[in-house]
TORKOL-311826 format. One line per field, with one value per residue: residue number from 1; residue in three letters; y, x, z of N, C-alpha, C, O in turn. Coordinates in steps of 0.05 Angstrom, whole numbers, plus 5000, padded with zeros to 4 digits. Each point is the difference from the previous one (the first is absolute). Layout:
<atoms>
k = NUM_... .
r = Ala_... .
n_py = Y_... .
n_px = X_... .
n_pz = Z_... .
ca_py = Y_... .
ca_px = X_... .
ca_pz = Z_... .
c_py = Y_... .
c_px = X_... .
c_pz = Z_... .
o_py = Y_... .
o_px = X_... .
o_pz = Z_... .
</atoms>
This chain:
<atoms>
k = 1_2_3_4_5_6_7_8_9_10_11_12_13_14_15_16_17_18_19_20_21_22_23_24_25_26_27_28_29_30_31_32_33_34_35_36_37_38_39_40_41_42_43_44_45_46_47_48_49_50_51_52_53_54_55_56_57_58_59_60_61_62_63_64_65_66_67_68_69_70_71_72_73_74_75_76_77_78_79_80_81_82_83_84_85_86_87_88_89_90_91_92_93_94_95_96_97_98_99_100_101_102_103_104_105_106_107_108_109_110_111_112_113_114_115_116_117_118_119_120_121_122_123_124_125_126_127_128_129_130_131_132_133_134_135_136_137_138_139_140_141_142_143_144_145_146_147_148_149_150_151_152_153_154_155_156_157_158_159_160_161_162_163_164_165_166_167_168_169_170_171_172_173_174_175_176_177_178_179_180_181_182_183_184_185_186_187_188_189_190_191_192_193_194_195_196_197_198_199_200_201_202_203_204_205_206_207_208_209_210_211_212_213_214_215_216_217_218_219_220_221_222_223_224_225_226_227_228_229_230_231_232_233_234_235_236_237_238_239_240_241_242_243_244_245_246_247_248_249_250_251_252_253_254_255_256_257_258_259_260_261_262_263_264_265_266_267_268_269_270_271_272_273_274_275_276_277_278_279_280_281_282_283 .
r = Unk_Unk_Unk_Unk_Unk_Unk_Unk_Unk_Unk_Unk_Unk_Unk_Unk_Unk_Unk_Unk_Unk_Unk_Unk_Unk_Unk_Unk_Unk_Unk_Unk_Unk_Unk_Unk_Unk_Unk_Unk_Unk_Unk_Unk_Unk_Unk_Unk_Unk_Unk_Unk_Unk_Unk_Unk_Unk_Unk_Unk_Unk_Unk_Unk_Unk_Unk_Unk_Unk_Unk_Unk_Unk_Unk_Unk_Unk_Unk_Unk_Unk_Unk_Unk_Unk_Unk_Unk_Unk_Unk_Unk_Unk_Unk_Unk_Unk_Unk_Unk_Unk_Unk_Unk_Unk_Unk_Unk_Unk_Unk_Unk_Unk_Unk_Unk_Unk_Unk_Unk_Unk_Unk_Unk_Unk_Unk_Unk_Unk_Unk_Unk_Unk_Unk_Unk_Unk_Unk_Unk_Unk_Unk_Unk_Unk_Unk_Unk_Unk_Unk_Unk_Unk_Unk_Unk_Unk_Unk_Unk_Unk_Unk_Unk_Unk_Unk_Unk_Unk_Unk_Unk_Unk_Unk_Unk_Unk_Unk_Unk_Unk_Unk_Unk_Unk_Unk_Unk_Unk_Unk_Unk_Unk_Unk_Unk_Unk_Unk_Unk_Unk_Unk_Unk_Unk_Unk_Unk_Unk_Unk_Unk_Unk_Unk_Unk_Unk_Unk_Unk_Unk_Unk_Unk_Unk_Unk_Unk_Unk_Unk_Unk_Unk_Unk_Unk_Unk_Unk_Unk_Unk_Unk_Unk_Unk_Unk_Unk_Unk_Unk_Unk_Unk_Unk_Unk_Unk_Unk_Unk_Unk_Unk_Unk_Unk_Unk_Unk_Unk_Unk_Unk_Unk_Unk_Unk_Unk_Unk_Unk_Unk_Unk_Unk_Unk_Unk_Unk_Unk_Unk_Unk_Unk_Unk_Unk_Unk_Unk_Unk_Unk_Unk_Unk_Unk_Unk_Unk_Unk_Unk_Unk_Unk_Unk_Unk_Unk_Unk_Unk_Unk_Unk_Unk_Unk_Unk_Unk_Unk_Unk_Unk_Unk_Unk_Unk_Unk_Unk_Unk_Unk_Unk_Unk_Unk_Unk_Unk_Unk_Unk_Unk_Unk_Unk_Unk_Unk_Unk_Unk_Unk_Unk_Unk_Unk_Unk_Unk_Unk_Unk_Unk_Unk_Unk_Unk .
n_py = 8582_4975_5025_5009_4970_4975_4967_4962_4968_4975_4967_4960_4974_4979_4960_4965_4980_4971_4960_4966_4979_5045_4993_4966_5031_4987_4970_5015_5020_4973_4980_4992_5019_5021_5037_4985_4974_5007_4978_5021_4965_5041_4958_5033_4978_4990_4962_5017_4966_5043_4969_4962_4976_5013_4981_4958_4998_5006_4968_4972_5015_4998_4961_4994_5044_5016_4999_4973_5018_4964_5032_5021_4986_5004_5035_5016_4967_5044_4987_5016_5029_4988_4970_5040_5039_4974_5042_4979_5034_4998_5021_5008_4966_4991_5026_4989_4966_5025_5040_5002_4998_5038_5031_4989_5007_5043_5020_4992_5021_5042_5003_4997_5038_5034_4998_5009_5044_5018_4998_5029_5040_4992_5010_4969_5038_5006_5027_5015_4999_5030_4991_5037_5020_4988_5001_4986_5040_4967_5008_5012_5010_5041_5033_4999_5020_5045_5014_5000_5037_5027_4984_5040_5016_4978_5044_5011_4979_4977_5038_4996_5010_5033_4966_5044_4969_5035_5015_5009_4966_4986_5025_4993_4966_5009_5022_4964_5006_5016_4965_5001_4991_5036_5027_4986_5005_5041_5011_4987_5026_5036_4997_4997_4957_5009_5022_5007_4976_5041_4984_5041_4983_5013_4968_4996_5034_5037_5002_5012_5044_5024_4996_5024_5040_4986_5026_5020_5042_4986_5035_4980_5023_5001_4958_5013_5007_5030_5042_5018_5010_5040_5035_5008_5019_5045_5021_5003_5033_5024_5018_5013_4991_5038_4994_5028_5018_5040_5000_4976_5023_5041_5018_5008_5011_5041_5030_5003_5024_5035_4998_5042_5005_5034_5008_5024_4996_5028_4992_4963_5015_4994_4965_4976_4977_5038_4964_4997_5024_4976_5041_4959_5045_4970_5018 .
n_px = 7449_5037_5005_4995_5032_5007_4970_5006_5030_4983_4972_5016_5017_4971_4984_5028_5004_4967_5005_5025_4988_4996_4956_5010_4979_4959_4990_5000_4961_4967_5002_5001_5039_5008_4978_4990_4990_4966_4998_4964_5008_4982_4986_4995_5014_4958_5024_4994_5023_5013_5029_4982_4982_4958_4969_4987_4967_4959_4982_4975_4961_4964_4980_5038_5009_4981_4994_5002_4971_5005_4968_5008_4959_5030_4971_5036_4976_4998_5018_4959_5028_4978_5023_5005_5009_5036_4996_5035_5002_5028_5012_5044_5027_5008_5029_5043_5010_5008_5018_5044_5029_5006_5029_5044_5026_5011_5033_5043_5018_5014_5039_5039_5012_5019_5044_5028_5007_5031_5043_5013_5012_5042_5011_5028_5024_4975_4969_5018_5021_4977_5043_5019_4984_4962_5036_5015_4991_5008_4956_5004_5042_5014_4994_5027_5040_5002_5002_5040_5024_4986_5034_5020_4972_5037_4990_4978_5037_5001_5020_5031_4974_4991_4974_5006_4973_5027_4981_5032_5012_4976_5009_5038_4999_4981_5027_5019_4966_5021_4983_4962_4962_4982_4974_4958_4967_4982_4969_4958_4977_4984_4962_4967_5008_5041_4988_5012_4966_5018_4960_5012_4978_4974_5014_4956_4976_5006_4970_4959_4990_4994_4960_4966_5004_4977_4964_5038_5007_4967_5018_4988_5001_5016_5015_4962_4984_4967_5014_5005_4964_4979_5019_4993_4960_5000_5017_4973_5017_4970_4977_5043_4985_4995_4999_4973_5025_5012_5043_4969_5018_4991_5032_5035_4983_4984_5031_5015_4972_5024_5032_4996_5020_4987_5028_4988_5040_4975_4957_4996_4991_4961_4981_5035_4973_5024_5026_4966_5032_5007_5017_5001_5007_5032_5013 .
n_pz = 6116_5001_5037_4957_5011_4964_5001_5023_4987_4967_5009_5013_4968_4974_5014_4995_4960_4991_5018_4984_4962_5005_5007_5027_4975_4989_4967_4957_4991_4986_4960_5044_4989_5039_4987_5041_4965_5029_4961_5017_4973_5004_5005_4970_4964_5010_4999_4959_5018_4997_4986_5015_4967_4998_5027_4992_4970_5018_5026_4976_4985_5027_5013_4977_5007_4963_5044_4964_5030_4973_5006_4962_4989_4967_5002_5022_5020_4992_5039_5010_4981_4963_5024_4980_5021_4993_5017_4981_5029_4966_5037_5000_5009_5044_5022_4994_5027_5037_4992_4994_5035_5024_4986_5001_5036_5009_4977_5007_5035_4990_4978_5022_5021_4978_4990_5034_5002_4974_5012_5032_4983_4985_5042_4982_4995_4963_5018_4961_5040_4975_4991_5014_4962_5022_4973_5040_4982_4970_5002_4957_4989_5010_4971_4964_5006_4999_4957_4980_5008_4968_4976_4999_4969_4987_5001_4963_4986_4961_4988_5032_5035_4972_4985_4990_4983_5001_5038_5030_5026_5036_5037_5024_5030_5040_5028_5022_5029_5037_4976_5025_4979_4979_5025_5009_4970_4999_5031_4995_4972_5021_5023_4970_4990_4983_4963_5043_4985_5010_5014_4985_5035_4965_4973_5012_4986_5025_5033_4989_4995_5037_5018_4984_5020_5037_5007_5010_4986_5028_4978_5038_4961_5043_5006_4980_5042_4998_5001_5041_5025_4992_5021_5044_5010_4998_5035_5035_5026_4978_5033_5003_5042_4976_5044_4977_5032_5016_4988_5022_5034_4984_4974_5025_5040_5008_5010_5042_5025_4987_5033_5016_4960_4973_5034_4965_5021_4976_5013_4975_4959_4979_5021_4987_5027_5003_4991_5029_4978_5037_5003_5018_5004_4993_4961 .
ca_py = 5008_5020_5023_4999_5019_5023_5019_5013_5018_5023_5018_5011_5019_5024_5012_5011_5024_5021_5009_5009_5020_5003_4993_5004_5022_4999_4979_5005_5022_4995_4974_4993_4979_4975_4991_4974_4997_4977_5010_4979_5006_4990_5004_5015_4989_4973_5000_4980_5013_4997_5019_4996_4999_5027_5013_4989_5011_5028_5003_4987_5020_5023_4994_4971_4996_4998_4973_4999_4975_4999_4983_4988_4998_5011_4983_4993_5018_5007_5016_5026_4997_4979_5009_4988_4998_5015_5008_5007_5009_5029_5015_5017_4985_4992_5023_5009_4981_4996_5009_4984_4973_5001_5007_4977_4979_5007_4999_4972_4986_5009_4986_4972_4999_5005_4977_4977_5005_4993_4971_4988_5007_4983_4972_4981_5003_4993_5024_5007_5029_5009_5028_5014_5016_5026_4998_5023_4998_4991_4981_4978_4973_4997_5001_4975_4980_5003_4988_4971_4994_5002_4978_5006_4992_5022_5002_5004_5018_5025_4999_4982_4972_4991_5017_5008_5019_5016_5016_5019_4985_4991_5024_5008_4980_5003_5023_4991_4981_4973_4993_4985_4973_5003_5009_4976_4983_5013_4997_4972_4993_5012_4991_4971_4990_4999_5025_5002_5022_5009_5021_5014_5004_5014_4989_4971_4994_5001_4978_4977_5003_4995_4972_4986_5008_4987_5013_4983_5012_5022_5019_5010_5026_5017_4988_4994_4972_4983_4997_4983_4972_4993_4998_4975_4978_5000_4992_4971_4986_5003_5018_5008_5026_5018_5023_5024_5024_5000_4979_5008_4979_4996_4988_4980_4974_4996_4997_4973_4980_4998_4978_5008_4987_5019_5027_5018_5022_5020_5012_4986_5015_5028_5017_4985_5013_4986_4989_5016_4987_5019_4991_5010_4996_4992_5018 .
ca_px = 5024_5015_5011_5029_5014_5009_4977_4998_5022_4997_4979_5010_5021_4988_4985_5019_5012_4979_4994_5023_5015_5028_5004_4979_5011_4992_5014_5029_5006_4990_5006_5029_5007_5004_4975_4988_4972_4984_4973_4981_4977_4976_4974_4981_4974_5001_5001_5017_5026_5016_5022_5022_5026_5007_5011_5027_5017_5006_5022_5024_5012_5010_5021_5001_5003_4973_4990_4971_4988_4972_4985_4978_5006_4980_4977_4989_4980_5009_4983_5011_5020_5020_5026_5004_5028_5017_5026_5018_5026_5006_4975_4998_4991_4972_4983_5000_4985_4974_4977_4998_4991_4972_4983_4996_4987_4972_4984_4997_4982_4973_4991_4996_4977_4975_4996_4990_4972_4985_5001_4981_4973_4991_5006_4978_4992_5021_5015_5026_5005_5023_5008_5001_5025_4997_5020_5018_5023_5025_4995_4982_5009_4994_4971_4988_5008_4983_4974_5003_5002_4973_4984_4990_5016_5008_4993_5026_5017_5002_4990_5017_4997_4973_4984_4974_4986_4983_4980_5013_5011_4977_4988_5017_4997_4973_5002_5014_4983_5007_4982_5011_5009_5023_5022_5010_5013_5025_5019_5007_5017_5026_5014_4998_4982_5012_4995_4972_4986_4977_4985_4981_4973_4982_4973_5000_5003_5028_5013_4995_5018_5028_5003_5000_5024_5024_5013_5006_4988_4982_4996_4972_5006_4978_4974_4984_5001_4985_5015_5023_4991_4993_5025_5013_4985_5002_5028_4998_5025_5018_5021_4996_4988_5010_4983_5015_4983_4981_5007_5010_4995_4971_4988_5016_4989_4978_5013_5012_4979_4991_5014_5025_5025_5018_4991_5023_4995_5021_5004_5021_5025_5000_4990_5001_5010_5023_4996_5013_5022_5019_5026_5004_5027_5002_5019 .
ca_pz = 4985_5015_4985_4995_5016_4985_4997_5026_5004_4982_5011_5026_4994_4991_5022_5020_4988_5000_5027_5014_4983_5007_5028_5019_5015_5028_5014_5001_5019_5027_5011_5000_4981_5015_5012_4991_5009_4991_4994_4992_4982_5014_4987_5017_4994_4989_4971_4986_4996_4976_4998_5019_4987_4992_5024_5003_4979_5006_5019_4988_4983_5015_5019_5006_5029_5011_5000_4997_5007_4993_5019_4986_4972_4982_4997_5026_5012_5027_5017_5009_5021_4993_4991_4973_4996_5019_4989_5021_4989_5000_5002_4977_4976_5005_4997_4973_4984_5011_4984_4975_5007_5008_4977_4983_5016_5005_4975_4991_5019_4994_4976_5008_5018_4985_4983_5016_5006_4975_4996_5020_4993_4978_5007_4994_4972_4982_4992_5012_5000_4984_5000_4974_4996_5013_5022_5003_4982_5013_5022_4991_5008_5028_5005_4991_5020_5024_4993_5003_5028_5011_4989_4974_4977_4982_4972_4986_5014_4985_4973_4984_5006_4995_4982_5010_4983_5016_4986_4982_4977_4982_4987_4978_4979_4987_4982_4976_4987_5010_5022_5023_4992_4982_5017_5014_4980_4992_5022_5002_4977_5004_5025_5004_5021_5026_5014_5009_4988_5015_4986_5016_4987_5017_4997_4997_4971_4994_5014_4983_4977_5009_5006_4975_4985_5011_5023_5023_5024_4992_5021_5000_5013_5010_4995_5023_5007_4982_4976_5006_5000_4973_4984_5008_4989_4971_4994_5004_5003_4976_5009_5028_5002_5021_5005_5008_5002_5021_5019_5026_5019_5003_4976_4988_5004_4980_4974_4999_4998_4972_4987_4986_5009_5013_5006_5002_5019_4998_5026_5016_4998_4993_5021_5025_5025_5012_5026_5021_5012_5011_5009_5027_5010_5028_5013 .
c_py = 5022_5022_4996_5022_5025_5021_5015_5021_5025_5020_5013_5021_5027_5014_5012_5026_5023_5012_5012_5021_5001_4994_5006_5021_4998_4979_5005_5022_4993_4974_4994_4977_4973_4989_4975_5000_4975_5011_4978_5011_4986_5006_5015_4990_4972_5002_4977_5014_4994_5021_4997_4997_5027_5015_4990_5013_5029_5002_4986_5020_5023_4994_4970_4994_4999_4971_5000_4972_5001_4981_4987_4999_5014_4981_4992_5021_5005_5016_5027_4995_4980_5014_4985_4995_5017_5008_5010_5008_5030_5016_5018_4986_4992_5024_5009_4982_4997_5006_4983_4972_5000_5006_4976_4977_5007_4998_4971_4984_5009_4986_4971_4997_5003_4976_4977_5004_4993_4970_4986_5005_4982_4971_4982_5003_4992_5024_5003_5031_5006_5029_5011_5013_5027_5000_5026_4998_4994_4979_4976_4973_4995_4999_4975_4977_5001_4988_4970_4992_5001_4978_5006_4990_5024_4998_5003_5021_5027_4996_4978_4970_4990_5020_5007_5021_5015_5018_5020_4987_4994_5024_5009_4980_5003_5024_4993_4978_4971_4993_4983_4973_5001_5008_4977_4982_5012_4996_4971_4992_5010_4988_4971_4992_5001_5025_5002_5026_5007_5023_5012_5004_5013_4990_4970_4992_5000_4978_4974_5001_4994_4971_4984_5005_4988_5015_4980_5010_5024_5018_5012_5026_5015_4989_4997_4970_4982_4996_4983_4970_4991_4996_4974_4976_4999_4991_4970_4985_5001_5018_5004_5028_5015_5023_5024_5023_4998_4979_5013_4977_4995_4985_4975_4972_4995_4997_4972_4979_4999_4978_5007_4986_5018_5026_5017_5024_5019_5012_4986_5015_5030_5019_4987_5017_4984_4989_5015_4983_5021_4988_5013_4994_4994_5018_4993 .
c_px = 5014_5010_5029_5014_5009_4978_4997_5022_4998_4980_5010_5022_4988_4985_5019_5013_4980_4997_5025_5016_5029_5005_4976_5009_4993_5016_5030_5007_4993_5010_5030_5006_5003_4974_4990_4971_4988_4972_4983_4979_4975_4975_4982_4971_5004_5002_5018_5026_5012_5021_5023_5027_5009_5012_5029_5019_5007_5024_5025_5015_5012_5024_5000_5003_4973_4990_4969_4990_4970_4985_4975_5008_4979_4978_4987_4980_5009_4979_5012_5019_5022_5027_5007_5030_5015_5026_5017_5027_5003_4974_4996_4988_4971_4981_4998_4983_4971_4977_4997_4990_4970_4981_4994_4985_4970_4983_4996_4982_4971_4988_4993_4975_4973_4995_4988_4970_4982_5000_4981_4971_4989_5004_4976_4989_5023_5018_5026_5004_5026_5007_4999_5027_4998_5017_5016_5024_5026_4996_4984_5009_4994_4970_4986_5008_4982_4972_5001_5002_4972_4981_4987_5019_5007_4988_5027_5016_5003_4988_5013_4994_4971_4986_4974_4989_4979_4982_5013_5013_4977_4987_5017_4998_4974_5000_5015_4983_5006_4982_5013_5011_5025_5025_5012_5016_5027_5022_5009_5018_5028_5016_4998_4984_5012_4997_4971_4988_4975_4986_4980_4974_4982_4971_5002_5005_5030_5016_4997_5019_5029_5005_5001_5025_5025_5014_5003_4986_4984_4995_4972_5000_4975_4972_4984_4999_4985_5015_5025_4992_4994_5025_5015_4986_5004_5028_5002_5026_5019_5024_4996_4989_5010_4981_5018_4981_4979_5005_5010_4992_4971_4988_5014_4988_4978_5012_5012_4978_4987_5014_5025_5024_5018_4985_5025_4993_5023_5006_5021_5026_4997_4989_4999_5009_5023_4992_5016_5022_5020_5027_5006_5029_5000_5019_5029 .
c_pz = 5015_4981_4995_5016_4985_4996_5026_5003_4982_5011_5026_4995_4992_5023_5020_4989_5001_5027_5014_4985_5009_5029_5017_5020_5030_5016_5002_5021_5029_5013_4999_4982_5014_5011_4987_5010_4990_4995_4989_4981_5012_4985_5019_4996_4988_4970_4990_4992_4973_5000_5019_4986_4990_5023_5004_4979_5006_5019_4990_4982_5016_5017_5006_5030_5014_4998_4999_5006_4994_5018_4988_4970_4983_4995_5026_5009_5029_5014_5005_5023_4994_4992_4975_4995_5021_4985_5023_4988_5001_4998_4976_4976_5004_4996_4971_4982_5008_4981_4974_5007_5008_4976_4983_5014_5004_4974_4991_5018_4997_4976_5007_5017_4985_4981_5015_5006_4976_4996_5019_4991_4978_5006_4995_4972_4982_4995_5015_4997_4985_5006_4972_4997_5013_5026_5002_4981_5015_5021_4992_5010_5030_5005_4990_5018_5025_4995_5004_5030_5014_4989_4973_4978_4983_4973_4985_5015_4985_4972_4983_5005_4998_4982_5014_4982_5016_4983_4980_4976_4981_4987_4976_4976_4986_4981_4974_4985_5009_5023_5020_4991_4983_5017_5015_4981_4992_5022_5002_4977_5003_5023_5005_5024_5028_5017_5008_4989_5015_4984_5020_4985_5021_4997_4994_4971_4993_5014_4984_4976_5007_5005_4974_4983_5012_5022_5023_5025_4991_5025_4997_5016_5008_4993_5026_5004_4981_4973_5004_4999_4972_4983_5007_4988_4970_4991_5003_5000_4976_5006_5030_5001_5024_5002_5010_5001_5022_5022_5026_5020_5004_4977_4990_5003_4979_4972_4997_4995_4972_4985_4985_5012_5016_5005_5003_5016_5000_5027_5017_5000_4996_5022_5027_5023_5011_5027_5021_5014_5010_5005_5026_5009_5030_5016_4994 .
o_py = 5021_4997_4994_5023_5022_5024_5024_5023_5022_5024_5024_5021_5021_5025_5022_5020_5023_5024_5021_5018_4980_5001_5019_4994_5005_5006_4995_4999_5010_4999_5001_4981_4979_4978_4997_5012_4986_5015_4981_5021_4976_5023_4990_5006_4994_5019_4983_5022_4977_5024_5017_5010_5005_5015_5017_5006_5009_5016_5008_5001_5010_5015_4991_4977_4992_4989_5013_4980_5018_4978_4985_5006_5003_4976_4990_5023_4982_5013_5003_4984_4998_5019_4975_4980_5019_4983_5014_4987_5013_4997_5004_5010_5001_4997_5009_5008_4987_4983_4993_4990_4982_4987_4995_4988_4982_4990_4992_4984_4984_4993_4990_4981_4986_4992_4986_4981_4989_4989_4981_4983_4996_4983_5008_4984_4994_4997_4994_5012_4989_5016_4987_4996_5017_5000_5017_4979_5013_4988_4985_4984_4979_4983_4990_4981_4979_4989_4988_4980_4988_4999_4983_4988_5020_4978_4996_5018_5021_4980_4993_4983_4980_5024_4982_5023_4990_5000_5004_5010_5005_4998_5007_5008_4997_4999_5014_4989_4981_5013_4992_4994_4984_4991_4997_4990_4985_4994_4994_4984_4987_4996_4989_5017_4996_5000_4997_5021_4983_5016_4986_5010_4999_5011_4990_4981_4982_4990_4984_4980_4986_4990_4982_4984_5002_4994_4983_4984_5016_4990_5015_4999_5005_5016_4992_4984_4979_4978_4985_4984_4977_4981_4986_4981_4978_4987_4986_4979_4989_4999_4996_5016_4989_5012_4996_5001_4980_4992_5017_4980_4978_4985_4986_4983_4978_4985_4987_4980_4983_4992_4984_4992_4992_5007_4996_5012_4995_5009_5012_4999_5015_5024_5006_5018_4976_5012_5008_4982_5020_4976_5024_4976_5012_4999_5014 .
o_px = 4988_5002_5015_4991_5000_5005_4995_4995_5008_5006_4996_5001_5009_5002_4994_5003_5008_4997_4998_5012_5014_5023_4986_5013_5017_5011_5012_5021_5014_5003_5011_4983_4997_5000_5000_4993_5011_4990_5010_4988_4999_4996_4995_4982_5021_4989_5009_4999_4999_4995_5018_5020_5024_5019_5018_5023_5022_5018_5022_5024_5022_5020_4981_4997_4998_4999_4987_5010_4986_5009_4987_5023_4977_5004_4977_5003_5004_4983_5025_4994_5019_4999_5001_5008_4988_5012_4991_5010_4988_4984_4978_4982_4984_4979_4979_4989_4984_4982_4978_4982_4986_4979_4977_4982_4983_4978_4978_4984_4982_4977_4979_4984_4981_4977_4982_4985_4979_4979_4986_4983_4975_4997_4977_4984_5022_5022_5002_4992_5021_4982_4990_5018_5017_4990_4999_5014_5006_5020_4991_4983_4990_4991_4982_4985_4992_4988_4982_4989_4996_4977_4986_5020_4985_5000_5021_4990_5000_4986_4990_5010_4993_5006_4987_5008_4979_5002_4990_4999_5002_4991_4989_4999_4998_4988_4997_5010_4992_5001_5024_5023_5019_5022_5025_5022_5020_5023_5024_5019_5019_5024_5015_4990_4986_5004_4982_5011_4981_5014_4986_5000_5004_4982_5022_5014_5009_5020_5019_5012_5014_5021_5017_5008_5021_5024_4984_4991_5009_4989_4995_5000_4982_4982_5012_5007_5009_4999_5008_5013_5007_5001_5009_5013_5001_5003_5014_5003_5022_5020_4978_5002_5007_4993_5019_4981_4986_4982_5018_4989_4992_4980_4989_5003_4999_4990_4997_5005_4983_4990_5012_5000_5013_4981_5015_4978_5021_5023_5010_5015_5018_5005_4983_5017_4998_4985_5023_4993_5004_5003_5002_5008_4985_5001_5018 .
o_pz = 5006_4976_5019_5001_5011_4998_5000_5007_5009_5000_5004_5013_5009_5003_5011_5014_5004_5003_5013_5012_5001_5009_4994_5020_5017_5021_5021_5012_5018_5024_4978_4998_4987_5011_4976_5021_4982_5017_4988_5005_5003_4991_5022_5015_4990_4988_5015_4989_4991_5006_5001_5010_4998_4997_5005_5006_4994_4995_5008_5000_4994_5000_5014_5009_5023_4978_5016_4989_5010_5005_5013_4994_5009_4997_5000_4994_5015_4988_4998_5019_5015_4985_4999_4988_5011_4986_5018_4982_5017_4982_4990_4986_4980_4988_4991_4980_4986_4996_4993_4986_4991_4998_4993_4989_4998_5001_4993_4991_5003_5001_4992_4997_5004_4997_4990_5002_5002_4993_4993_5005_4998_4982_5006_4991_5011_4989_5024_4980_5006_5006_4982_5016_4994_5022_4982_5001_5020_5008_5017_5009_5007_5016_5013_5004_5010_5018_5011_5008_5020_5007_4989_5006_5000_4988_5012_5012_5012_4995_4978_4985_5012_5000_5010_5000_5006_4975_4978_4978_4975_4977_4980_4977_4975_4979_4980_4980_4985_5021_4997_5007_5003_4994_5002_5007_4997_4994_5004_5005_4992_4998_5017_5015_5020_5024_4983_5003_5002_4988_5015_4977_5024_5012_4993_4995_4985_4990_4998_4993_4986_4994_4997_4984_4987_5005_5004_5017_4983_5020_4981_5025_4983_4994_5020_4982_4993_4989_4982_4988_4992_4983_4982_4990_4988_4980_4985_4988_5001_4986_5010_4980_5021_4981_5014_4985_5001_5015_5000_4991_5010_5002_4984_4982_4988_4984_4979_4987_4995_4978_4986_5023_5019_4986_5018_4997_5011_5005_5019_5020_5008_4999_5017_4997_5004_5015_4994_5016_4987_5001_5003_5002_5015_5024_5010 .
</atoms>
């Protein structure tokens, strides 16, 4: 699924305003208005690329006289040293857009690269890698897009497009005398069968209750491997299962081998390392 252009433009507009403000003082003072240059976005390390349409949007907004040529596509795996894109035109515009373009391209490519590592780690199992809502405020659309470019899948986008009864919801309901099965029934009665209903549980017994009550997806939170296996067996296909908590590249394979359908990984977006990409001017 591609990113709608209006979403890219909105994010880029805000990022450019934040960085440039009333003007790029260094560039305006040092670089002649007539200066032209060509610059290349180069990967300093291997990785999966995401964010090239964002780079194009940065320079399109700054100056339509800047020509952007993409040498690869989002979702592609590149080697260190690969040229990803070339920009040519007014030097002032290229210098002023450099940091915004790099910040977004590096972060999104870091997300895509890490996601691809998780996807590779669970290859051959039934498990699919999901993102979470632990995203950078204002950048969720871009970051979830980058997860897709890395081969992962998106969980719900926000609070409005899926139901997820989490521990705090259930704690408040319990204080009101409403048990897990009743909570599921109440939500289903209000929203109907077309809305996917996910429930977070912390033990096998609650996973069984959620499955019997009609949950579509059961989040098995912070369960050790033996409990994950037992929960998957107990649910027995009545609902899909998702593992969360304690997931990293060392543990994800073993988690996948318990038979869960999904593994959600907050680290894909909340603490990812940006991919090292530079912009080199040819002069």
